[in-house]
C-alpha positions as CSV (number, residue, x, y, z in Angstrom):
1,M,30.3,-45.4,-14.1
2,N,27.2,-46.0,-12.4
3,P,25.1,-48.5,-14.6
4,P,22.0,-47.5,-15.7
5,T,19.2,-47.9,-14.0
6,E,16.0,-49.2,-15.0
7,L,14.3,-46.1,-16.5
8,E,17.1,-45.6,-18.4
9,Q,16.9,-49.1,-20.2
10,G,13.8,-48.7,-20.9
11,L,14.1,-45.7,-22.2
12,E,16.9,-46.7,-24.5
13,R,15.1,-49.7,-25.5
14,A,12.6,-48.0,-27.0
15,R,15.0,-45.3,-29.0
16,Q,16.2,-48.8,-30.6
17,F,13.1,-49.6,-31.8
18,E,12.1,-46.6,-33.5
19,R,15.8,-46.3,-34.8
20,S,15.3,-49.5,-36.9
21,G,12.1,-48.6,-38.1
22,R,10.4,-51.3,-35.3
23,L,7.7,-48.9,-34.6
24,G,5.0,-51.4,-33.1
25,E,7.6,-52.6,-30.8
26,A,8.6,-49.0,-30.2
27,E,5.6,-47.7,-29.3
28,R,4.7,-50.6,-26.9
29,A,8.0,-49.9,-25.4
30,W,7.4,-46.5,-25.0
31,E,3.4,-47.6,-23.2
32,A,5.7,-50.0,-20.7
33,V,8.4,-46.9,-20.2
34,L,5.0,-45.4,-18.9
35,A,3.3,-48.1,-17.0
36,R,6.2,-47.6,-14.9
37,W,6.7,-44.0,-15.2
38,P,3.6,-42.5,-16.2
39,D,5.3,-38.7,-15.7
40,E,8.2,-39.5,-17.9
41,P,7.8,-36.7,-20.7
42,E,10.3,-38.5,-23.4
43,A,8.0,-41.7,-23.2
44,A,5.0,-39.2,-23.7
45,S,6.0,-37.5,-26.2
46,H,7.3,-40.2,-28.7
47,G,4.4,-42.1,-27.5
48,A,2.0,-39.7,-28.8
49,Q,3.8,-39.5,-31.8
50,L,3.5,-43.2,-33.0
51,A,-0.2,-43.2,-31.6
52,M,-0.5,-40.6,-34.0
53,R,1.1,-42.1,-37.0
54,R,-1.8,-45.0,-36.8
55,G,-4.8,-42.5,-36.7
56,D,-5.3,-42.9,-32.2
57,A,-5.3,-38.7,-31.6
58,E,-7.4,-39.4,-28.9
59,R,-4.8,-41.8,-27.3
60,A,-1.9,-38.9,-28.0
61,V,-3.9,-36.5,-26.4
62,A,-4.3,-38.2,-23.4
63,L,-0.8,-38.9,-23.4
64,L,0.7,-35.1,-23.9
65,R,-1.9,-34.1,-21.5
66,H,-1.0,-36.1,-18.7
67,A,2.7,-35.0,-19.7
68,V,2.2,-31.5,-19.7
69,K,0.1,-31.6,-16.7
70,A,3.2,-33.8,-14.6
71,N,5.7,-31.4,-16.3
72,P,4.7,-27.7,-16.7
73,A,7.6,-26.4,-18.2
74,H,8.6,-29.3,-20.5
75,I,8.7,-27.4,-23.8
76,R,8.6,-30.0,-26.2
77,C,5.3,-32.0,-24.8
78,G,3.7,-28.8,-24.5
79,T,4.7,-27.5,-28.2
80,D,3.3,-31.2,-29.5
81,L,0.1,-30.8,-27.9
82,G,-0.6,-27.8,-29.2
83,I,0.3,-28.5,-32.4
84,L,-2.1,-32.2,-32.1
85,L,-5.0,-30.2,-30.9
86,M,-4.4,-27.3,-34.0
87,S,-4.3,-30.4,-36.5
88,Q,-7.3,-31.9,-35.1
89,G,-9.4,-28.5,-35.6
90,R,-9.4,-27.4,-31.6
91,P,-7.5,-24.2,-31.8
92,V,-9.4,-22.7,-28.7
93,E,-7.7,-25.2,-26.1
94,A,-4.2,-25.3,-28.1
95,A,-3.7,-21.3,-27.7
96,E,-4.8,-22.3,-24.0
97,V,-1.5,-24.6,-24.2
98,F,0.7,-22.8,-25.7
99,A,-0.5,-19.4,-24.0
100,G,1.0,-21.7,-20.6
101,I,3.8,-23.5,-21.9
102,V,4.8,-19.2,-23.1
103,A,4.0,-18.4,-19.5
104,R,6.0,-20.5,-18.0
105,A,8.7,-21.1,-20.4
106,P,9.5,-17.7,-22.2
107,D,12.3,-19.2,-24.7
108,A,9.4,-21.4,-26.2
109,W,10.0,-19.6,-28.9
110,V,7.7,-21.9,-31.5
111,A,4.7,-22.0,-28.7
112,G,4.8,-18.2,-28.5
113,L,4.9,-17.8,-32.7
114,L,2.7,-20.5,-33.2
115,L,-0.2,-18.3,-30.0
116,G,0.6,-15.4,-32.6
117,G,-1.0,-17.2,-35.9
118,L,-4.1,-18.6,-33.1
119,R,-4.7,-15.0,-31.5
120,E,-4.6,-13.5,-34.9
121,E,-6.9,-16.7,-36.5
122,A,-9.3,-15.5,-33.3
123,G,-9.1,-12.0,-34.2
124,D,-7.3,-10.7,-31.2
125,E,-4.6,-8.6,-32.9
126,R,-2.6,-6.7,-30.0
127,G,-2.6,-10.2,-28.2
128,A,-1.2,-11.4,-31.8
129,L,1.1,-9.0,-31.4
130,R,2.8,-9.6,-27.8
131,A,2.7,-13.4,-28.5
132,W,4.7,-12.9,-32.3
133,Y,7.2,-9.4,-30.5
134,A,7.9,-11.8,-27.7
135,A,8.8,-14.8,-29.6
136,V,11.0,-13.6,-32.4
137,R,13.0,-11.0,-29.6
138,R,13.6,-14.3,-27.7
139,A,14.7,-16.0,-30.4
140,Q,16.8,-13.2,-32.7
141,R,18.7,-12.7,-29.1
142,A,19.7,-15.8,-28.9
143,G,21.3,-15.8,-32.2
144,H,18.0,-17.9,-34.3
145,W,15.1,-16.4,-36.8
146,R,17.9,-13.4,-38.2
147,D,18.3,-15.3,-41.4
148,E,16.9,-18.0,-43.5
149,R,20.3,-19.9,-42.3
150,S,19.2,-19.5,-38.5
151,T,15.7,-20.1,-39.2
152,P,14.1,-23.6,-40.0
153,P,12.7,-24.1,-43.5
154,Q,9.4,-24.9,-41.6
155,L,9.2,-22.1,-39.5
156,L,10.3,-19.5,-42.1
157,Q,7.3,-18.5,-43.7
158,R,5.4,-18.0,-40.3
159,V,8.1,-16.1,-39.0
160,L,8.5,-14.1,-41.8
161,H,4.7,-13.5,-41.3
162,A,5.1,-12.6,-37.7
163,I,7.6,-9.8,-38.6
164,E,5.9,-8.4,-41.3
165,R,2.2,-8.1,-39.0
166,I,4.3,-6.6,-36.5
167,D,5.4,-4.2,-38.2
168,R,2.5,-2.9,-40.2
169,G,0.3,-3.9,-37.2
170,R,2.4,-1.2,-34.7
171,R,1.4,1.8,-36.0
172,A,-2.3,0.9,-35.3
173,L,-1.9,-0.5,-31.9
174,Y,0.5,2.4,-31.0
175,F,-2.3,5.1,-31.9
176,G,-4.8,2.9,-30.9
177,A,-3.4,2.7,-27.2
178,Y,-5.6,5.9,-26.2
179,E,-8.1,6.2,-28.5
180,S,-10.1,6.1,-25.3
181,L,-8.6,9.4,-24.1
182,R,-9.4,10.9,-27.9
183,R,-13.0,10.0,-27.9
184,E,-13.5,11.2,-24.2
185,H,-11.4,14.7,-24.3
186,G,-11.2,15.5,-27.9
187,P,-8.5,15.4,-30.6
188,D,-7.3,18.7,-29.6
189,A,-5.5,17.2,-26.3
190,L,-3.8,14.8,-27.5
191,R,-2.2,16.7,-30.8
192,R,1.1,16.7,-29.2
193,V,0.8,13.2,-28.3
194,D,0.2,12.3,-31.9
195,R,3.0,14.7,-33.0
196,A,5.5,12.9,-30.2
197,L,4.8,9.5,-31.9
198,A,4.3,10.1,-35.2
199,G,8.4,11.1,-34.7
200,F,9.3,7.9,-32.6
201,L,7.4,5.9,-36.0
202,G,9.9,8.3,-38.0
203,D,7.0,10.0,-40.4
204,W,9.6,13.2,-39.5
205,N,12.3,13.9,-37.4
206,A,12.3,13.8,-34.1
207,T,15.9,14.6,-33.1
208,P,15.8,17.2,-30.3
209,P,17.0,20.5,-31.4
210,D,19.4,21.4,-28.9
211,A,22.6,18.9,-29.8
212,R,23.0,18.8,-25.8
213,Q,19.7,16.4,-25.4
214,R,19.5,12.9,-26.8
215,P,17.0,10.8,-25.4
216,R,17.5,7.0,-25.8
217,F,13.9,6.1,-26.1
218,F,11.2,8.7,-26.5
219,F,10.9,12.4,-27.8
220,F,8.7,14.5,-26.7
221,P,9.3,17.8,-29.0
222,D,6.2,20.5,-28.0
223,L,7.9,21.0,-24.3
224,P,10.1,23.8,-22.8
225,N,13.5,22.7,-23.1
226,E,14.9,23.3,-19.8
227,P,17.8,20.8,-18.4
228,Y,17.3,22.1,-14.5
229,G,13.8,22.3,-14.1
230,D,11.8,23.7,-10.9
231,P,10.5,22.0,-8.5
232,F,8.2,23.4,-7.2
233,L,6.3,22.8,-10.4
234,H,4.8,19.5,-8.3
235,P,2.2,20.7,-6.1
236,W,3.5,18.0,-3.9
237,A,7.8,19.2,-3.8
238,Q,7.1,20.9,-0.8
239,Q,5.3,18.3,1.1
240,L,8.5,16.0,0.1
241,Q,11.4,19.0,1.0
242,E,10.1,19.7,4.0
243,A,10.0,15.9,5.0
244,F,13.8,16.4,4.4
245,P,14.6,15.6,8.5
246,R,12.4,12.4,8.9
247,I,13.5,10.9,5.4
248,R,16.9,11.3,6.0
249,E,16.6,10.1,9.1
250,E,15.5,6.7,8.2
251,A,18.0,6.9,5.4
252,V,21.1,6.7,7.2
253,R,18.9,4.0,9.9
254,V,18.8,2.0,7.1
255,L,22.2,3.0,5.1
256,A,24.1,2.0,8.9
257,E,21.5,-0.9,9.2
258,D,23.3,-2.6,5.7
259,R,26.4,-0.8,5.6
260,R,26.0,-1.1,1.4
261,F,23.4,-1.0,-0.8
262,A,22.9,-3.3,-3.7
263,D,24.3,-2.4,-7.0
264,F,22.3,0.3,-8.8
265,L,23.1,-1.4,-12.3
266,N,21.9,-5.1,-11.4
267,L,22.0,-7.9,-14.4
268,S,18.9,-6.9,-15.3
269,D,19.9,-3.9,-17.0
270,R,22.0,-5.5,-19.3
271,A,24.6,-3.0,-19.0
272,R,28.1,-3.3,-17.8
273,G,29.1,-1.8,-14.8
274,E,32.1,-0.4,-16.4
275,D,30.2,1.8,-18.8
276,Y,28.4,3.7,-16.2
277,V,31.2,3.5,-13.0
278,A,34.2,4.5,-12.4
279,G,36.8,6.6,-10.3
280,D,39.8,6.3,-7.8
281,G,37.9,5.3,-4.2
282,P,38.8,2.2,-2.8
283,A,35.6,0.1,-4.1
284,P,34.0,3.1,-6.5
285,A,30.2,1.9,-7.0
286,W,26.6,3.5,-7.5
287,E,24.3,1.8,-5.1
288,A,20.5,1.9,-3.6
289,L,17.9,0.7,-1.8
290,F,14.3,0.7,-3.5
291,F,11.6,1.6,-2.9
292,Y,10.0,1.2,-6.4
293,R,12.3,0.2,-9.4
294,R,10.9,0.2,-13.1
295,G,6.9,0.3,-11.1
296,K,7.8,-2.6,-8.9
297,R,6.5,-1.7,-5.2
298,Y,9.3,-2.7,-2.8
299,D,7.1,-3.8,0.1
300,E,10.0,-4.5,2.4
301,T,11.7,-0.8,2.1
302,H,8.5,0.7,2.2
303,A,7.9,-1.3,5.7
304,R,11.6,-0.5,7.0
305,C,10.9,3.5,6.2
306,P,7.7,4.4,6.7
307,Q,7.7,7.9,7.3
308,T,9.2,8.2,3.8
309,S,7.3,5.8,2.6
310,A,4.0,7.8,3.4
311,V,5.2,11.1,1.7
312,L,5.9,9.2,-1.1
313,E,2.2,7.8,-1.2
314,A,0.9,10.8,-0.5
315,S,2.8,12.1,-4.1
316,E,1.7,12.1,-7.7
317,L,3.9,9.5,-9.1
318,C,4.8,9.0,-12.0
319,R,3.1,5.1,-13.0
320,I,3.6,3.2,-16.0
321,A,3.6,-0.5,-15.9
322,G,7.0,-2.1,-16.0
323,Q,8.5,0.9,-15.9
324,A,8.0,3.6,-13.9
325,P,7.9,5.1,-10.7
326,E,11.8,4.5,-10.2
327,I,12.5,5.7,-6.5
328,C,15.5,4.9,-4.6
329,F,17.6,6.3,-1.4
330,S,20.7,6.2,-4.0
331,V,24.4,5.7,-3.0
332,L,27.5,7.1,-4.5
333,E,30.7,5.5,-2.6
334,P,33.7,7.6,-1.7
335,G,35.5,8.7,-4.9
336,T,33.0,7.4,-7.4
337,H,31.7,9.0,-10.7
338,L,29.5,7.9,-12.5
339,K,30.1,8.6,-16.4
340,A,28.5,10.8,-18.6
341,H,25.3,9.2,-20.3
342,Y,21.9,10.2,-21.8
343,G,17.6,9.1,-20.2
344,V,15.2,7.1,-21.8
345,T,12.8,10.3,-22.3
346,N,11.9,14.1,-21.8
347,V,8.4,13.2,-20.9
348,R,9.4,12.5,-17.5
349,H,12.2,14.6,-15.4
350,V,14.5,13.6,-12.1
351,M,14.3,14.7,-8.8
352,H,16.7,14.9,-5.8
353,L,16.6,15.4,-2.6
354,P,20.1,15.3,-1.1
355,L,20.1,13.3,2.5
356,V,23.8,13.4,3.1
357,V,26.3,15.5,1.1
358,P,30.2,15.6,1.7
359,A,32.2,18.1,0.4
360,D,33.1,17.9,-3.4
361,C,30.6,15.9,-4.7
362,A,28.4,17.3,-7.4
363,L,25.3,16.6,-10.6
364,N,26.7,18.1,-13.9
365,L,24.4,18.1,-16.9
366,V,27.7,18.7,-19.6
367,A,27.6,21.6,-21.5
368,V,25.0,23.1,-18.9
369,G,26.4,23.5,-16.0
370,E,27.5,21.8,-12.3
371,H,24.9,21.8,-9.6
372,A,26.5,21.3,-6.0
373,W,23.5,19.6,-4.4
374,Q,22.3,20.9,-0.6
375,E,20.9,18.9,2.0
376,G,17.1,19.1,1.9
377,R,17.2,21.2,-1.1
378,L,15.5,19.6,-4.0
379,V,16.7,19.6,-7.7
380,T,15.2,18.5,-10.9
381,F,16.7,18.1,-14.3
382,D,15.9,16.5,-17.6
383,D,18.1,13.7,-17.9
384,T,17.7,13.5,-21.9
385,F,20.5,16.2,-21.9
386,E,24.1,14.4,-21.1
387,H,24.7,14.4,-17.3
388,E,27.6,12.1,-15.0
389,A,27.8,13.1,-11.0
390,W,30.5,12.5,-8.8
391,N,31.7,11.6,-5.1
392,R,35.5,12.7,-5.1
393,S,35.3,13.1,-1.0
394,A,36.1,10.4,1.4
395,Q,32.4,9.2,3.1
396,V,29.3,7.9,1.2
397,R,26.8,10.5,-1.1
398,M,22.7,9.9,-0.2
399,I,20.2,11.4,-2.1
400,L,16.1,10.2,-2.4
401,L,16.5,9.9,-6.1
402,M,13.2,9.7,-7.8
403,D,11.8,9.9,-11.6
404,C,8.1,12.1,-12.3
405,W,6.2,13.4,-15.0
406,N,7.0,16.4,-17.0
407,P,5.5,19.5,-15.2
408,H,4.5,20.9,-18.2
409,L,2.3,18.0,-19.4
410,T,-1.5,17.7,-19.5
411,A,-3.2,15.2,-17.1
412,V,-4.3,14.0,-20.3
413,E,-1.1,13.5,-21.5
414,R,0.0,11.8,-19.0
415,Q,-2.9,9.3,-19.1
416,A,-2.1,8.7,-22.6
417,L,1.6,8.5,-22.6
418,A,1.6,5.8,-19.9
419,H,-1.0,3.9,-22.2
420,L,1.2,4.3,-25.3
421,I,4.6,3.8,-23.4
422,E,3.1,0.4,-21.9
423,T,2.1,-0.3,-25.0
424,I,5.2,0.2,-26.5
425,S,7.0,-2.2,-24.3
426,D,4.8,-4.9,-25.4
427,V,5.8,-4.6,-28.8
428,Q,9.0,-3.3,-30.6
429,V,9.9,-4.6,-34.2
430,P,12.7,-7.3,-34.6
431,T,14.9,-7.4,-37.1
432,A,13.9,-8.2,-40.4
433,I,15.0,-11.5,-41.8
434,S,17.4,-11.3,-44.9
435,G,18.0,-13.9,-47.0
């Protein structure tokens, strides 16, 4: 075992003084550490606490500000600084500190909880709900703040208040997400969106009447019930289909260069591969080269495939921040079966432009019927109907996969839904605390 360093010896000396109640000596020991190692966060945190005990708030603030500047992601120093500024009646500065901590360290739950309270006091309802939701959701996912036993007593009332405010405030927040469109276009233009949102909030039973259709997230009730749709209801679809030879050429080239694309089900999906992918091939897999994923543009792919990129960018894409569009070259390796599953919402459809299709490959909408892809022929479907796909051949199957708006939505409804879904994604309701 290596002998302790000078820093370790200095820290331990200060700890021992503090444990034994010799607080004056402890403070001087922490100060001695900071004189040699001014960026040491533990010394700054303890030194600040002892400075506060003797009433020197400015010294405490100075110590913590320096520590946070030197260690921006150090949660304890940042949280201590924010709490100290709150106690000094400096809420704007405290909120800035907490916001910086949360941006750098999303798992700083206490900072997020306190930030929500400060934003509420400042009249920023939406900002408060976002901060509270992020803090409570992350804490609960880690097993904290689920009940009284997993919530520190000094935080319990704040956590209960945050959960209650999220639950109570989301209705006004959601309907308010597209209020500007209501003022501009009138209530009739958004009546169907209002009804869909009311169903989402549980005001009526929004379960689709067709048992084959079960959206995992959001159901828009007043749309034609079409498992397979007409791709040419989209004005840009003809241009996409006519570009098939150029798109196919680029897709085949990049697949030859890479040979394998990335796994479609990456870790951020929080999905187990075996829940979606099976098959008797040598290496069953669902792979993708993304142009967009959850709204993020993959510039490298666009640069590698400029002709495909040009066609996509000339199309009316479904744009929802953090959610859409989702566009990729999608590959099923030989002997791969995508298990039956449901999509998230019927406000969007999925469009396929088949690029390389061996024999014995198909898309199947369960209880509706199979569709055998044909190279260069567009197909559109509502993926909230249970669906599966397979490649039972010995070659890869490759398509251009993209989501698009349900063509039966009006332009105003699409704008409203984009605002609404972005807002819902920001603020969901965490689990209520039980006794």
